[in-house]
C-alpha positions, 0 to 999 in steps of 0.5 A, a space after each residue: 324907146 322907154 328907158 329902164 326904171 328910175 327910182 320912184 317913191 310916193 312923192 313922185 309928181 304927175 310931171 315925173 310920171 312916164 308918158 309912153 304907153 305899152 301895147 302888148 301884142 302885134 296882132 290886129 287888136 294891138 295894131 288898131 290900138 297903135 294906129 289910134 295912139 299915132 293919130 292922137 299923138 301918144 307915145 307908145 311901144 308895141 311889144 310882140 313875143 314872136 318874130 312876126 306881126 300878125 297874131 294868130 294868123 301866123 300859122 307857124 308861130 307857136 300856139 297859133 290855132 290856125 289850120 291850113 283850110 281856114 278862111 276868114 269868117 267875115 267877108 272881105 268887105 265887112 271884116 277889115 280894118 276901118 279905113 283900110 279895105 282888103 285888096 280887091 283881088 282877094 276872094 269874098 272869104 280870104 284865106 288865113 295867109 291872105 289875112 296875115 299878109 293884109 295885117 302885116 301890110 297895115 302895120 307897114 302902111 301906117 308906120 307902126 313897124 318903127 314902134 314895134 319890138 319883136 321877140 319881146 315878151 311881157 311876163 308881168 305888168 303891175 300898176 303902181 300909184 304915187 302922189 302924181 297918179 298911177 303908172 305901170 311897171 312892166 317886166 320883160 322876158 329878158 329881165 328888163 323892167 320898164 315904166 309906162 303910163 299905161 298898158 293895153 293888153 292885146 294878146 288875144 284869148 285863143 292861145 291856150 286850149 281849154 279841155 273840159 273833163 270828160 268822164 271816161 276820156 282817160 280810157 279812150 284809145 284814140 287821139 284827142 285834140 283841141 281845135 287849136 292843135 288841128 292843122 291839116 285834112 291829112 289828119 283825118 284820112 282813114 279815121 273815124 272823127 267826132 267833132 264836138 262843138 259847132 262854133 266857127 272852128 268846129 264847123 270848119 273842121 267838121 267840113 274838113 272831116 266830112 270830105 277827108 275822114 272815113 266817117 265824120 260826126 258833129 256833136 252839139 249841145 243844142 240846135 243851130 241855124 246853118 246858113 251857106 257862106 254865099 247866097 246867090 253869089 253874095 256873102 251871106 253876112 253882107 245880106 244880114 248886115 244890110 250891105 247887100 240888098 236881099 233878092 226879090 226874085 229867084 233865078 231860073 235854072 241855069 241862071 248865073 246870079 249877079 252880085 249887085 241889084 235885086 234882080 237875080 237874072 
């Protein structure tokens, strides 16, 4: 662990600078950085403001944009950590809870837990340059101040909702929420729903609304190509990136496609 700051002035030499690095956030990005530092033999701390590893995949953590029906957008074969495949028993598109468990297992299996400090929020980080080089002064929510050789920010960009100004919205009598605040299909029961935007969350939530709301609409600024998640039983992203070969023939009625090979029947 790093120690509280010591007196530093402009004459501080390179040998006197701190050697440990600070990684902010224990989601997938922070853990990947930690694994890389471990392999390189670099000292580091991973500071996580919440009580658990996993970042946005922890639906119970304040500000998480996760919703109950969320599934991974990439297939399990293409979306995992390099060198650490997802469990074979996982479905093609794992649920949010399976991704959370997978991320936490990665942290345990690579020994990152011993470098982790939970419920430790970083409130400020400032670069300081002296004769020996540049280091970073990091302030924690507790008021403690630490010196680090460098900072890796892996806090994500989906914690804060962006709501554009829409003329007339202040006179709208219905409920308006950002996708970050959506949690369950129960919110749509008996409602007329309008989903604005066809990004990953938008189309997911529109699908939920189509099945649960009284009426559902999807509004977009432009046209989109919409593809099925599975094509002849294989995740479409795996076809697109060449992991799986495209079929050369189409199945006859009643045929059950196979997952491998170009002959579908």
